[in-house]
C-alpha positions as CSV (number, residue, x, y, z in Angstrom):
1,M,143.4,67.8,-137.0
2,T,141.5,66.7,-134.0
3,S,141.4,68.4,-130.7
4,R,141.4,67.7,-127.5
5,D,137.5,68.0,-127.0
6,D,137.1,65.6,-130.1
7,L,138.6,62.9,-128.1
8,P,136.3,60.3,-126.4
9,S,136.0,61.0,-122.5
10,S,137.0,58.4,-120.0
11,E,133.3,57.7,-119.5
12,T,132.6,57.0,-122.9
13,A,135.6,54.7,-122.9
14,A,134.6,53.0,-120.0
15,A,131.1,52.1,-121.3
16,P,132.3,48.7,-123.4
17,P,133.6,47.0,-120.7
18,E,130.7,47.7,-118.7
19,A,128.4,46.4,-121.4
20,H,130.3,43.3,-121.7
21,T,130.7,42.6,-118.0
22,G,126.9,43.0,-118.1
23,F,126.5,40.3,-120.7
24,M,128.7,38.3,-118.7
25,G,127.0,38.4,-115.5
26,R,123.9,37.7,-117.4
27,L,125.2,34.4,-118.9
28,R,126.8,33.6,-115.3
29,N,123.2,34.0,-113.7
30,Y,122.0,32.0,-116.3
31,F,124.4,29.1,-115.7
32,L,124.0,29.1,-111.8
33,T,120.3,28.9,-112.3
34,G,120.5,25.9,-114.6
35,L,123.2,24.5,-112.2
36,V,120.6,24.7,-109.3
37,V,118.0,23.0,-111.5
38,A,120.0,19.9,-113.0
39,G,122.7,19.5,-110.2
40,P,120.9,18.0,-107.7
41,V,118.8,15.7,-110.4
42,A,121.8,14.5,-112.1
43,I,123.9,13.5,-108.8
44,T,120.4,11.9,-107.5
45,L,120.4,9.9,-110.8
46,W,124.3,9.2,-110.3
47,L,123.9,8.2,-106.5
48,T,120.7,5.9,-107.6
49,W,122.3,4.2,-110.6
50,W,125.6,3.5,-108.3
51,F,123.3,1.9,-105.8
52,V,121.5,-0.4,-108.1
53,T,124.7,-1.6,-109.9
54,W,126.3,-2.1,-106.7
55,V,123.5,-4.0,-105.3
56,D,123.2,-6.1,-108.4
57,G,127.1,-7.1,-108.2
58,L,126.5,-8.3,-104.7
59,V,123.4,-10.2,-105.5
60,R,124.0,-11.6,-109.2
61,P,126.6,-14.2,-108.0
62,F,124.0,-15.9,-105.7
63,V,121.3,-16.0,-108.4
64,P,121.6,-19.2,-110.9
65,I,122.5,-18.7,-114.7
66,A,119.1,-20.3,-115.4
67,Y,117.2,-17.3,-113.5
68,R,119.3,-14.5,-114.5
69,A,117.4,-12.2,-117.0
70,E,120.8,-11.7,-119.2
71,T,120.4,-15.4,-120.4
72,Y,117.3,-15.0,-122.2
73,L,118.1,-11.3,-123.2
74,P,121.0,-10.1,-125.2
75,F,121.7,-7.5,-122.6
76,G,121.6,-7.1,-118.7
77,V,118.7,-5.6,-116.9
78,P,119.7,-3.1,-113.9
79,G,118.0,-3.6,-111.1
80,S,117.4,-7.3,-111.8
81,G,119.5,-8.0,-108.6
82,L,118.1,-5.2,-106.4
83,I,114.5,-6.7,-107.0
84,V,116.0,-10.2,-106.1
85,G,117.5,-8.8,-102.9
86,V,114.4,-6.9,-101.7
87,I,112.2,-10.1,-102.1
88,A,115.1,-12.1,-100.4
89,L,115.2,-9.6,-97.4
90,T,111.2,-9.6,-97.0
91,L,111.0,-13.2,-97.1
92,L,113.9,-13.7,-94.7
93,G,111.7,-11.0,-92.2
94,F,108.9,-13.4,-93.0
95,L,110.7,-16.5,-91.9
96,T,111.9,-14.7,-88.9
97,A,108.5,-13.7,-87.5
98,N,107.4,-17.2,-86.9
99,L,108.5,-19.6,-84.2
100,I,110.7,-21.6,-86.4
101,G,112.7,-18.8,-87.9
102,R,113.0,-17.0,-84.7
103,T,114.9,-20.1,-83.3
104,L,117.2,-20.7,-86.1
105,V,118.0,-16.9,-85.8
106,D,118.5,-17.5,-81.9
107,L,120.9,-20.5,-82.6
108,G,122.8,-18.5,-85.4
109,E,123.4,-15.6,-82.6
110,S,124.3,-17.8,-79.9
111,L,127.1,-19.4,-82.3
112,L,128.3,-16.0,-82.8
113,G,128.3,-15.1,-79.5
114,R,130.8,-17.7,-78.6
115,I,133.5,-16.2,-81.1
116,P,135.2,-13.8,-79.2
117,A,136.1,-11.3,-82.2
118,V,133.1,-11.8,-84.4
119,R,130.9,-11.2,-81.3
120,A,131.6,-7.6,-80.6
121,I,131.3,-6.6,-84.3
122,Y,127.7,-8.4,-84.7
123,R,126.4,-6.7,-81.6
124,G,127.6,-3.5,-82.1
125,L,126.4,-3.6,-85.8
126,K,122.8,-5.1,-84.6
127,Q,122.2,-2.4,-82.2
128,V,123.2,0.2,-84.9
129,F,120.4,-1.4,-87.5
130,E,117.8,-2.0,-84.6
131,T,118.3,1.5,-83.8
132,L,118.3,3.1,-87.3
133,F,115.5,0.8,-88.9
134,S,113.2,0.1,-85.9
135,G,111.3,3.8,-86.7
136,Q,110.9,3.6,-82.5
137,G,113.9,5.3,-81.2
138,S,114.5,9.1,-81.3
139,S,118.1,8.9,-82.4
140,F,119.1,11.6,-85.2
141,R,115.5,12.7,-85.0
142,R,116.2,16.0,-83.1
143,V,118.4,18.7,-84.1
144,G,120.2,21.2,-81.9
145,L,122.8,23.8,-81.7
146,V,125.9,23.6,-79.4
147,E,128.2,26.2,-78.9
148,F,131.5,25.1,-81.1
149,P,134.4,25.2,-81.8
150,S,134.6,28.2,-80.0
151,P,132.4,30.5,-77.9
152,G,130.3,32.6,-79.5
153,M,130.1,30.3,-82.5
154,W,127.0,27.6,-82.7
155,S,127.2,24.5,-84.9
156,I,124.2,22.1,-85.9
157,V,124.2,18.6,-84.2
158,L,122.0,15.6,-84.4
159,I,120.8,14.7,-80.9
160,S,121.1,11.0,-80.4
161,Q,120.7,8.9,-77.2
162,A,122.0,9.4,-73.4
163,P,125.3,7.5,-72.7
164,S,125.6,4.3,-71.0
165,N,125.8,3.9,-67.2
166,E,129.3,3.1,-67.4
167,V,130.2,6.2,-69.6
168,A,127.9,8.4,-67.5
169,R,129.7,7.6,-64.4
170,S,133.1,8.7,-66.1
171,L,132.0,12.0,-67.4
172,P,132.8,15.1,-64.9
173,G,130.2,16.8,-63.2
174,Q,126.7,15.8,-61.7
175,E,124.8,17.1,-64.8
176,D,123.1,14.7,-67.2
177,H,124.9,14.4,-70.8
178,I,123.9,13.6,-74.1
179,S,125.5,12.1,-77.3
180,V,125.3,14.3,-80.3
181,F,126.6,14.4,-83.6
182,L,128.0,17.2,-85.6
183,P,128.1,16.8,-89.6
184,C,130.5,18.5,-91.4
185,A,130.0,20.5,-94.5
186,P,129.4,20.0,-97.4
187,N,129.6,16.3,-96.8
188,P,127.2,15.5,-93.8
189,T,128.4,11.9,-93.5
190,T,131.4,12.6,-91.8
191,G,131.8,14.9,-88.4
192,F,132.5,14.6,-84.8
193,F,130.8,12.5,-82.1
194,F,131.2,13.7,-78.4
195,Y,128.9,14.2,-75.2
196,V,127.4,17.5,-74.3
197,P,125.8,18.3,-71.3
198,K,121.9,18.7,-71.8
199,S,122.1,22.3,-70.7
200,K,124.4,23.2,-73.1
201,I,121.9,22.3,-76.2
202,I,119.4,24.5,-77.8
203,E,116.9,22.3,-79.4
204,V,115.8,23.5,-82.7
205,E,112.5,22.6,-84.3
206,M,113.8,21.3,-87.6
207,S,113.9,18.2,-89.3
208,T,116.8,16.2,-89.8
209,E,116.7,16.4,-93.6
210,D,116.4,20.3,-93.4
211,A,119.4,20.3,-91.2
212,A,121.2,18.1,-93.9
213,T,120.2,20.5,-96.7
214,L,121.4,23.4,-94.7
215,I,124.6,21.9,-94.1
216,M,125.3,20.4,-97.4
217,S,124.5,23.9,-99.0
218,C,126.8,25.5,-96.3
219,G,123.9,27.8,-95.3
220,V,122.9,28.8,-98.8
221,V,119.6,27.1,-98.8
222,Q,117.3,28.0,-95.6
223,P,114.9,25.5,-94.5
224,G,111.2,26.5,-95.7
225,S,112.5,29.0,-98.2
226,D,111.0,29.1,-101.5
227,P,112.7,27.5,-104.5
228,Q,112.2,30.8,-106.3
229,K,114.1,32.4,-103.7
230,K,116.9,30.3,-104.0
231,A,117.5,30.8,-107.1
232,A,117.2,34.7,-106.7
233,A,119.8,34.3,-103.9
234,L,122.3,32.4,-106.1
235,A,121.6,35.1,-108.9
236,G,122.1,37.8,-106.2
237,L,125.5,36.0,-105.1
238,A,126.5,36.2,-108.9
239,N,125.7,39.8,-109.1
240,A,127.5,40.6,-106.1
241,A,130.5,39.1,-107.5
242,R,130.2,40.5,-111.1
243,V,130.1,44.1,-108.9
244,A,133.2,43.2,-107.0
245,N,135.1,41.9,-110.0
246,A,134.2,45.3,-111.9
247,T,135.6,47.4,-108.9
248,L,138.8,45.5,-108.7
249,Q,139.3,46.2,-112.6
250,P,141.8,49.1,-113.2
251,A,140.2,52.2,-114.2
252,P,140.8,53.3,-117.7
253,E,143.2,55.6,-118.3
254,K,142.4,59.3,-119.3
255,V,143.3,60.0,-123.0
256,E,145.1,63.5,-122.8
């Protein structure tokens, strides 16, 4: 017969689950590390492929069949439409830089300006493209902090331009305002646009790329952090989750 002393204690009985949990925790850490390495590469390649195929679909109908690569090859060449589009835009910019091209552009703009519905859309889009791609403006090149959505809570914003005279006259108070864009996490392409007094903005020495990375990672990837420290931080989060799961597991029953 076996006595009560011969039975395994509760600590001995709990050892296999802890060893199993440690093994699963290591696998989880390896998976997160691999995800950190492969995730950005995979998403970047997918977005690049999507953009190239999208441009090819737009440009290919305007290219004569005799000049298409698939006419002479048994397969299509991805990116051929993108190359044609880049060459066409460069040629358009070259022609616009001279007097004749500038005259034709002014004539086209005057024709569009006479159409009421098209005029507003064209002028708005032209101002947006000139601001974003001119390289001379200061829109979205500065990062700041505003107290949003409630007092004591601060959000990262991209600082844009001062409001127009019409909008500035309608804003309450005598203080100067500035327009800002508050990106949402984890998708910084969506967010909120509003005017805020200049005194309510705390400008931060941070690039817009670092701000976008900080927002997309929900604060996990801090600006200027070492890649090894990033992986270690993710591994630490996984280890903390493992410890929390082990704590929530019911304690093994004592054998009497």
